[in-house]
Wavefront OBJ file of the C-alpha trace (Angstrom):
o trace
v 25.095 2.389 -31.140
v 21.566 1.925 -32.476
v 20.876 -1.196 -34.492
v 17.991 -1.162 -36.950
v 16.393 -4.525 -36.295
v 14.250 -4.478 -39.462
v 17.322 -4.034 -41.687
v 19.069 -6.982 -40.050
v 16.035 -9.221 -40.568
v 15.858 -8.193 -44.249
v 19.432 -9.436 -44.747
v 18.520 -12.945 -43.589
v 17.403 -15.146 -46.459
v 16.048 -18.127 -44.500
v 12.350 -17.419 -43.649
v 12.370 -19.799 -40.632
v 15.393 -18.022 -39.182
v 13.688 -14.653 -39.760
v 10.657 -15.806 -37.782
v 12.806 -17.171 -34.949
v 14.833 -13.948 -34.713
v 11.681 -11.825 -34.779
v 10.142 -13.961 -32.027
v 13.295 -13.698 -29.919
v 13.288 -9.930 -30.376
v 9.670 -9.809 -29.160
v 10.483 -12.009 -26.171
v 13.406 -9.727 -25.334
v 11.078 -6.706 -25.260
v 8.602 -8.632 -23.061
v 11.390 -9.582 -20.644
v 12.556 -5.970 -20.429
v 9.002 -4.858 -19.611
v 8.636 -7.589 -16.967
v 11.991 -6.626 -15.474
v 10.919 -2.990 -15.256
v 7.615 -3.933 -13.591
v 9.391 -6.211 -11.098
v 11.811 -3.423 -10.197
v 8.913 -1.069 -9.498
v 7.141 -3.754 -7.425
v 10.344 -4.375 -5.461
v 10.713 -0.676 -4.638
v 7.082 -0.537 -3.468
v 7.631 -3.584 -1.245
v 10.765 -2.031 0.238
v 8.847 1.154 1.067
v 5.990 -0.851 2.577
v 8.357 -2.931 4.726
v 10.148 0.187 5.920
v 6.857 1.755 7.014
v 5.676 -1.491 8.644
v 8.901 -1.754 10.627
v 8.305 1.743 12.018
v 4.659 1.214 13.032
v 4.047 1.036 16.760
v 0.876 -0.630 18.074
v -0.733 1.297 20.912
v -4.303 1.378 22.255
v -5.795 -0.684 19.384
v -4.174 1.581 16.771
v -0.919 2.026 14.907
v 1.296 5.071 15.233
v 4.192 6.159 13.060
v 6.294 8.048 15.561
v 4.004 10.785 16.880
v 1.774 10.526 13.799
v -1.483 8.609 13.993
v -3.630 6.851 14.870
v -3.840 4.571 11.845
v -6.190 1.637 11.205
v -4.713 -1.730 12.212
v -7.159 -3.683 10.040
v -6.269 -1.818 6.832
v -2.567 -1.981 7.615
v -2.485 -5.664 8.525
v -4.823 -6.929 5.779
v -4.103 -4.574 2.883
v -0.817 -2.802 3.666
v -2.640 0.545 3.653
v -1.805 3.299 6.090
v -5.238 4.861 6.680
v -5.552 7.701 9.182
v -8.496 7.247 11.546
v -11.166 9.924 11.885
v -11.815 11.305 15.352
v -15.504 10.765 16.174
v -15.403 12.456 19.550
v -15.512 11.342 23.156
v -18.380 9.741 24.973
v -18.518 7.784 28.196
v -14.950 8.893 28.799
v -13.552 7.128 25.754
v -12.165 8.600 22.539
v -13.796 7.030 19.473
v -12.330 6.689 15.984
v -13.614 5.356 12.655
v -11.640 4.222 9.624
v -12.866 5.988 6.470
v -11.727 3.018 4.377
v -13.012 -0.124 6.135
v -15.479 1.585 8.528
v -13.975 -0.125 11.598
v -14.765 1.718 14.849
v -12.290 1.781 17.724
v -11.925 3.475 21.056
v -9.203 4.348 23.526
v -9.203 5.638 27.032
v -10.674 4.571 30.292
v -14.288 4.726 31.284
v -15.336 7.800 33.267
v -18.732 7.694 34.944
v -20.913 10.420 33.358
v -22.530 13.006 35.586
v -26.052 12.206 36.756
v -28.652 13.814 34.514
v -26.031 14.893 31.985
v -24.779 13.353 28.809
v -21.046 12.807 28.520
v -20.727 13.558 24.800
v -18.147 15.857 23.218
v -17.284 16.454 19.600
l 1 2 3 4 5 6 7 8 9 10 11 12 13 14 15 16 17 18 19 20 21 22 23 24 25 26 27 28 29 30 31 32 33 34 35 36 37 38 39 40 41 42 43 44 45 46 47 48 49 50 51 52 53 54 55 56 57 58 59 60 61 62 63 64 65 66 67 68 69 70 71 72 73 74 75 76 77 78 79 80 81 82 83 84 85 86 87 88 89 90 91 92 93 94 95 96 97 98 99 100 101 102 103 104 105 106 107 108 109 110 111 112 113 114 115 116 117 118 119 120 121 122
């Protein structure tokens, strides 16, 4: 059943009561909008917590199952899951950079480069 609010207000003779009812109607709309926004925020938080609970720290990075590596700084500080960019291997270590915060990381163990040669692969 749809109620025409403007017709109801017209039936009320007392101007103070009209104003109060109109204000309450406006507050009701505001509360409905706030409720909707809070529900959306709650769903986003639930999704974020679910992802966080599945992140596994390994070698200075986060992994989501077999997927990754992801930036620990962006995840911990801003709840963002940012995939790291592979910058190649040098000196026996794999190097990564975050495209969001520009943090550089590395994994692996040091391997002595060959004499006279540069140990650089992309």
